[in-house]
LUMMI-923294 format. One record per residue: residue number from 0; residue in one letter; z, x, y of N, C-alpha, C, O in turn. Coordinates in nm, 3 decimals. Example, Ala and Ser with C-alpha at 12.3 -4.5 7.8 and 13.67 -1.06 7.14 Angstrom:
BEGIN
{0, "A", {0.780, 1.319, -0.569}, {0.780, 1.230, -0.450}, {0.780, 1.320, -0.330}, {0.846, 1.424, -0.332}}
{1, "S", {0.708, 1.285, -0.225}, {0.714, 1.367, -0.106}, {0.787, 1.290, 0.003}, {0.804, 1.341, 0.114}}
% end
This chain:
BEGIN
{0, "M", {2.246, -4.809, -2.286}, {2.239, -4.682, -2.162}, {2.320, -4.523, -2.130}, {2.339, -4.449, -2.034}}
{1, "V", {2.352, -4.526, -2.277}, {2.409, -4.403, -2.330}, {2.235, -4.373, -2.369}, {2.175, -4.299, -2.290}}
{2, "Y", {2.181, -4.414, -2.451}, {2.059, -4.354, -2.507}, {1.973, -4.369, -2.417}, {1.860, -4.337, -2.456}}
{3, "G", {1.981, -4.419, -2.267}, {1.907, -4.355, -2.184}, {1.914, -4.212, -2.091}, {1.826, -4.155, -2.027}}
{4, "I", {2.070, -4.176, -2.114}, {2.125, -4.112, -2.056}, {2.050, -3.957, -2.144}, {2.018, -3.847, -2.099}}
{5, "V", {2.042, -4.026, -2.313}, {2.043, -3.938, -2.333}, {1.897, -3.880, -2.372}, {1.858, -3.768, -2.341}}
{6, "L", {1.855, -3.935, -2.414}, {1.654, -3.939, -2.376}, {1.685, -3.806, -2.271}, {1.692, -3.687, -2.299}}
{7, "G", {1.699, -3.869, -2.151}, {1.665, -3.811, -1.990}, {1.683, -3.680, -2.013}, {1.602, -3.593, -1.982}}
{8, "S", {1.798, -3.661, -2.072}, {1.836, -3.486, -2.131}, {1.778, -3.429, -2.191}, {1.767, -3.307, -2.175}}
{9, "L", {1.715, -3.500, -2.288}, {1.619, -3.413, -2.374}, {1.513, -3.436, -2.282}, {1.449, -3.331, -2.291}}
{10, "L", {1.478, -3.480, -2.232}, {1.385, -3.480, -2.116}, {1.326, -3.358, -2.121}, {1.243, -3.281, -2.168}}
{11, "A", {1.503, -3.407, -1.976}, {1.523, -3.269, -1.882}, {1.416, -3.149, -1.979}, {1.298, -3.120, -1.964}}
{12, "L", {1.537, -3.094, -2.093}, {1.571, -2.984, -2.175}, {1.398, -2.946, -2.198}, {1.358, -2.830, -2.193}}
{13, "F", {1.340, -3.020, -2.214}, {1.126, -3.052, -2.337}, {1.124, -2.986, -2.203}, {1.157, -2.868, -2.202}}
{14, "S", {1.093, -3.037, -2.096}, {1.017, -2.989, -1.984}, {1.064, -2.859, -1.940}, {0.988, -2.767, -1.908}}
{15, "T", {1.208, -2.852, -1.937}, {1.226, -2.727, -1.888}, {1.171, -2.602, -2.028}, {1.179, -2.481, -2.005}}
{16, "Q", {1.137, -2.634, -2.118}, {1.150, -2.554, -2.193}, {0.998, -2.477, -2.163}, {0.949, -2.364, -2.164}}
{17, "V", {0.955, -2.629, -2.133}, {0.755, -2.583, -2.140}, {0.753, -2.604, -2.060}, {0.696, -2.713, -2.063}}
{18, "L", {0.786, -2.570, -1.912}, {0.757, -2.517, -1.809}, {0.812, -2.339, -1.827}, {0.723, -2.263, -1.787}}
{19, "A", {0.906, -2.283, -1.865}, {0.955, -2.165, -1.903}, {0.813, -2.083, -2.033}, {0.780, -1.965, -2.047}}
{20, "S", {0.772, -2.190, -2.092}, {0.689, -2.114, -2.223}, {0.552, -2.105, -2.116}, {0.470, -2.014, -2.132}}
{21, "D", {0.539, -2.187, -2.029}, {0.416, -2.189, -2.000}, {0.337, -2.081, -1.841}, {0.227, -2.053, -1.795}}
{22, "A", {0.566, -2.041, -1.795}, {0.541, -1.897, -1.691}, {0.554, -1.807, -1.755}, {0.530, -1.692, -1.718}}
{23, "L", {0.606, -1.848, -1.896}, {0.569, -1.645, -1.961}, {0.418, -1.667, -2.033}, {0.407, -1.623, -2.148}}
{24, "R", {0.336, -1.712, -1.990}, {0.219, -1.736, -2.114}, {0.115, -1.666, -1.942}, {0.033, -1.575, -1.953}}
{25, "L", {0.139, -1.715, -1.837}, {0.121, -1.745, -1.754}, {0.125, -1.557, -1.663}, {0.032, -1.517, -1.594}}
{26, "A", {0.217, -1.500, -1.683}, {0.263, -1.401, -1.636}, {0.235, -1.265, -1.786}, {0.243, -1.142, -1.775}}
{27, "E", {0.214, -1.317, -1.866}, {0.139, -1.230, -1.937}, {-0.049, -1.238, -1.985}, {-0.125, -1.169, -2.052}}
{28, "K", {-0.059, -1.375, -1.894}, {-0.183, -1.311, -1.924}, {-0.244, -1.194, -1.758}, {-0.292, -1.081, -1.760}}
{29, "K", {-0.214, -1.281, -1.642}, {-0.201, -1.196, -1.525}, {-0.088, -1.051, -1.512}, {-0.027, -1.002, -1.418}}
{30, "G", {-0.102, -1.012, -1.678}, {-0.025, -0.920, -1.633}, {0.091, -0.830, -1.568}, {0.118, -0.714, -1.538}}
{31, "C", {0.130, -0.931, -1.567}, {0.266, -0.942, -1.517}, {0.410, -0.858, -1.573}, {0.507, -0.803, -1.520}}
{32, "L", {0.356, -0.887, -1.725}, {0.466, -0.779, -1.784}, {0.458, -0.664, -1.788}, {0.551, -0.584, -1.801}}
{33, "G", {0.316, -0.635, -1.775}, {0.294, -0.446, -1.742}, {0.461, -0.397, -1.677}, {0.515, -0.322, -1.758}}
{34, "C", {0.502, -0.410, -1.620}, {0.591, -0.388, -1.516}, {0.737, -0.461, -1.483}, {0.820, -0.395, -1.421}}
{35, "H", {0.764, -0.582, -1.519}, {0.898, -0.634, -1.532}, {0.866, -0.700, -1.732}, {0.776, -0.684, -1.815}}
{36, "H", {0.985, -0.765, -1.727}, {1.040, -0.774, -1.827}, {1.224, -0.932, -1.761}, {1.286, -0.944, -1.655}}
{37, "V", {1.229, -0.964, -1.821}, {1.315, -1.075, -1.808}, {1.460, -1.060, -1.788}, {1.542, -1.127, -1.725}}
{38, "E", {1.470, -0.931, -1.875}, {1.643, -0.938, -1.907}, {1.659, -0.717, -1.899}, {1.767, -0.659, -1.892}}
{39, "R", {1.518, -0.642, -1.902}, {1.554, -0.599, -1.868}, {1.454, -0.490, -1.710}, {1.340, -0.514, -1.671}}
{40, "S", {1.514, -0.419, -1.675}, {1.352, -0.349, -1.594}, {1.331, -0.217, -1.620}, {1.417, -0.132, -1.641}}
{41, "E", {1.172, -0.200, -1.616}, {1.083, -0.143, -1.682}, {1.035, -0.080, -1.580}, {1.133, -0.033, -1.523}}
{42, "V", {0.914, -0.043, -1.508}, {0.859, 0.002, -1.360}, {0.970, -0.070, -1.235}, {1.052, -0.029, -1.154}}
{43, "G", {0.923, -0.178, -1.273}, {0.997, -0.357, -1.177}, {1.159, -0.353, -1.241}, {1.214, -0.296, -1.335}}
{44, "P", {1.195, -0.435, -1.143}, {1.304, -0.494, -1.211}, {1.296, -0.613, -1.274}, {1.199, -0.689, -1.268}}
{45, "A", {1.429, -0.638, -1.357}, {1.412, -0.732, -1.403}, {1.406, -0.879, -1.374}, {1.467, -0.902, -1.270}}
{46, "W", {1.365, -0.967, -1.417}, {1.325, -1.131, -1.338}, {1.460, -1.149, -1.290}, {1.490, -1.152, -1.171}}
{47, "K", {1.543, -1.161, -1.388}, {1.725, -1.135, -1.388}, {1.773, -1.093, -1.232}, {1.828, -1.162, -1.146}}
{48, "E", {1.737, -0.972, -1.230}, {1.766, -0.945, -1.075}, {1.740, -0.982, -1.019}, {1.823, -1.021, -0.937}}
{49, "V", {1.606, -1.012, -0.998}, {1.568, -1.077, -0.885}, {1.661, -1.171, -0.830}, {1.748, -1.161, -0.743}}
{50, "A", {1.610, -1.285, -0.920}, {1.664, -1.414, -0.909}, {1.859, -1.422, -0.939}, {1.930, -1.508, -0.991}}
{51, "K", {1.887, -1.288, -0.875}, {2.051, -1.352, -0.865}, {2.057, -1.211, -0.738}, {2.155, -1.139, -0.724}}
{52, "K", {1.927, -1.197, -0.655}, {1.940, -1.077, -0.555}, {1.909, -1.148, -0.444}, {1.929, -1.127, -0.325}}
{53, "Y", {1.844, -1.255, -0.520}, {1.787, -1.375, -0.345}, {1.802, -1.478, -0.381}, {1.733, -1.568, -0.333}}
{54, "S", {1.920, -1.512, -0.505}, {1.996, -1.629, -0.504}, {1.966, -1.743, -0.319}, {1.886, -1.820, -0.266}}
{55, "T", {2.117, -1.662, -0.289}, {2.134, -1.716, -0.169}, {1.965, -1.693, 0.032}, {1.976, -1.701, 0.155}}
{56, "H", {1.860, -1.668, -0.058}, {1.772, -1.638, 0.022}, {1.741, -1.812, -0.011}, {1.738, -1.884, -0.111}}
{57, "E", {1.719, -1.834, 0.170}, {1.613, -2.003, 0.218}, {1.521, -1.926, 0.129}, {1.492, -1.808, 0.109}}
{58, "N", {1.467, -2.109, 0.058}, {1.313, -2.103, 0.084}, {1.269, -1.975, -0.073}, {1.152, -1.960, -0.110}}
{59, "A", {1.393, -1.900, -0.142}, {1.338, -1.798, -0.236}, {1.253, -1.778, -0.321}, {1.240, -1.658, -0.347}}
{60, "A", {1.180, -1.855, -0.385}, {1.066, -1.930, -0.431}, {0.956, -1.876, -0.384}, {0.903, -1.787, -0.451}}
{61, "H", {0.904, -1.914, -0.268}, {0.767, -1.892, -0.182}, {0.750, -1.820, -0.141}, {0.632, -1.791, -0.120}}
{62, "Q", {0.884, -1.714, -0.086}, {0.924, -1.511, 0.011}, {0.907, -1.464, -0.145}, {0.869, -1.348, -0.155}}
{63, "L", {0.923, -1.515, -0.238}, {0.919, -1.397, -0.400}, {0.718, -1.420, -0.432}, {0.631, -1.359, -0.494}}
{64, "A", {0.729, -1.567, -0.330}, {0.500, -1.594, -0.438}, {0.485, -1.555, -0.338}, {0.381, -1.609, -0.301}}
{65, "G", {0.536, -1.462, -0.221}, {0.409, -1.368, -0.106}, {0.507, -1.271, -0.151}, {0.564, -1.233, -0.049}}
{66, "S", {0.552, -1.213, -0.247}, {0.554, -1.077, -0.281}, {0.444, -1.083, -0.372}, {0.342, -1.015, -0.358}}
{67, "I", {0.471, -1.199, -0.506}, {0.395, -1.203, -0.558}, {0.200, -1.141, -0.542}, {0.138, -1.058, -0.609}}
{68, "L", {0.176, -1.190, -0.476}, {0.077, -1.207, -0.377}, {0.026, -1.055, -0.326}, {-0.028, -0.962, -0.387}}
{69, "Y", {0.059, -1.069, -0.217}, {0.079, -1.025, -0.091}, {0.130, -0.831, -0.129}, {0.083, -0.731, -0.074}}
{70, "G", {0.184, -0.835, -0.184}, {0.290, -0.694, -0.249}, {0.383, -0.717, -0.230}, {0.428, -0.831, -0.239}}
{71, "S", {0.477, -0.571, -0.181}, {0.606, -0.532, -0.103}, {0.636, -0.436, -0.098}, {0.587, -0.365, -0.186}}
{72, "M", {0.757, -0.346, 0.030}, {0.796, -0.220, -0.021}, {0.909, -0.238, -0.005}, {0.944, -0.351, 0.031}}
{73, "G", {1.031, -0.113, -0.027}, {1.147, -0.081, -0.049}, {1.219, -0.208, -0.036}, {1.322, -0.215, 0.031}}
{74, "N", {1.171, -0.302, -0.091}, {1.275, -0.447, -0.158}, {1.369, -0.367, -0.275}, {1.486, -0.396, -0.301}}
{75, "W", {1.303, -0.278, -0.326}, {1.389, -0.234, -0.443}, {1.355, -0.042, -0.488}, {1.322, 0.022, -0.588}}
{76, "G", {1.379, -0.021, -0.378}, {1.416, 0.117, -0.352}, {1.251, 0.200, -0.338}, {1.152, 0.128, -0.325}}
{77, "D", {1.240, 0.313, -0.342}, {1.073, 0.315, -0.283}, {0.947, 0.317, -0.398}, {0.883, 0.418, -0.431}}
{78, "R", {0.936, 0.243, -0.426}, {0.824, 0.162, -0.565}, {0.787, 0.075, -0.516}, {0.856, -0.027, -0.520}}
{79, "P", {0.645, 0.075, -0.439}, {0.617, -0.021, -0.398}, {0.558, -0.107, -0.521}, {0.542, -0.055, -0.632}}
{80, "M", {0.524, -0.257, -0.493}, {0.439, -0.400, -0.601}, {0.415, -0.393, -0.515}, {0.470, -0.415, -0.407}}
{81, "R", {0.260, -0.333, -0.570}, {0.150, -0.421, -0.514}, {0.091, -0.550, -0.534}, {0.115, -0.594, -0.646}}
{82, "G", {-0.009, -0.657, -0.427}, {-0.022, -0.759, -0.445}, {-0.128, -0.766, -0.512}, {-0.224, -0.689, -0.506}}
{83, "H", {-0.108, -0.905, -0.614}, {-0.144, -0.950, -0.706}, {-0.282, -1.095, -0.661}, {-0.326, -1.162, -0.754}}
{84, "A", {-0.329, -1.119, -0.523}, {-0.328, -1.174, -0.428}, {-0.554, -1.223, -0.540}, {-0.619, -1.324, -0.568}}
{85, "K", {-0.565, -1.105, -0.550}, {-0.692, -1.085, -0.636}, {-0.703, -1.160, -0.779}, {-0.809, -1.205, -0.822}}
{86, "K", {-0.546, -1.170, -0.864}, {-0.581, -1.224, -1.013}, {-0.534, -1.274, -1.015}, {-0.495, -1.277, -1.132}}
{87, "M", {-0.465, -1.377, -0.935}, {-0.421, -1.523, -0.903}, {-0.417, -1.587, -0.780}, {-0.420, -1.532, -0.669}}
{88, "N", {-0.407, -1.750, -0.814}, {-0.397, -1.824, -0.663}, {-0.248, -1.830, -0.606}, {-0.171, -1.761, -0.673}}
{89, "K", {-0.199, -1.883, -0.520}, {-0.087, -1.933, -0.461}, {-0.027, -2.026, -0.569}, {0.094, -2.014, -0.590}}
{90, "D", {-0.089, -2.106, -0.630}, {0.037, -2.221, -0.725}, {0.049, -2.082, -0.826}, {0.159, -2.040, -0.862}}
{91, "E", {-0.046, -2.035, -0.856}, {0.035, -1.986, -1.009}, {0.124, -1.849, -0.976}, {0.215, -1.813, -1.051}}
{92, "A", {0.082, -1.762, -0.833}, {0.267, -1.743, -0.814}, {0.385, -1.758, -0.762}, {0.486, -1.690, -0.748}}
{93, "L", {0.334, -1.909, -0.726}, {0.483, -2.001, -0.697}, {0.544, -2.062, -0.845}, {0.660, -2.069, -0.886}}
{94, "V", {0.422, -2.100, -0.900}, {0.489, -2.119, -1.049}, {0.595, -1.997, -1.118}, {0.716, -2.004, -1.140}}
{95, "L", {0.520, -1.910, -1.136}, {0.568, -1.808, -1.171}, {0.718, -1.714, -1.066}, {0.797, -1.634, -1.116}}
{96, "A", {0.714, -1.755, -0.932}, {0.856, -1.683, -0.863}, {0.936, -1.797, -0.890}, {1.044, -1.766, -0.940}}
{97, "E", {0.920, -1.906, -0.874}, {0.997, -2.044, -0.946}, {1.080, -2.036, -1.107}, {1.191, -2.073, -1.148}}
{98, "F", {0.961, -1.968, -1.170}, {1.083, -1.978, -1.298}, {1.110, -1.880, -1.317}, {1.117, -1.853, -1.437}}
{99, "I", {1.154, -1.718, -1.175}, {1.194, -1.599, -1.196}, {1.359, -1.647, -1.114}, {1.463, -1.583, -1.125}}
{100, "M", {1.336, -1.809, -1.012}, {1.461, -1.820, -0.944}, {1.480, -1.914, -1.031}, {1.479, -2.013, -0.958}}
{101, "G", {1.494, -1.951, -1.133}, {1.519, -2.050, -1.214}, {1.615, -1.999, -1.279}, {1.716, -2.069, -1.272}}
{102, "L", {1.629, -1.880, -1.357}, {1.677, -1.740, -1.440}, {1.810, -1.750, -1.465}, {1.869, -1.660, -1.525}}
% end
């Protein structure tokens, strides 16, 4: 029984790390890291700030995926975020959004 719990915990930890590395690789491939970083603000807000701001929103990952795809204005001051629907599909945007919301 204890071995099952330990093995389950290790698998969950490993899968989370794989997903995080996959999401960061996707973010790099799609050019997200030109404006955003996990810990610090650059052109756009730090992803940890985004996760904190939207942590109480229902369906936050889907809302964020929409902003990634179609852009947004006024959520972080007067600087708009351009949409990236030409660079990525909905599934990729949702992967990034879920990663961000998990920070």
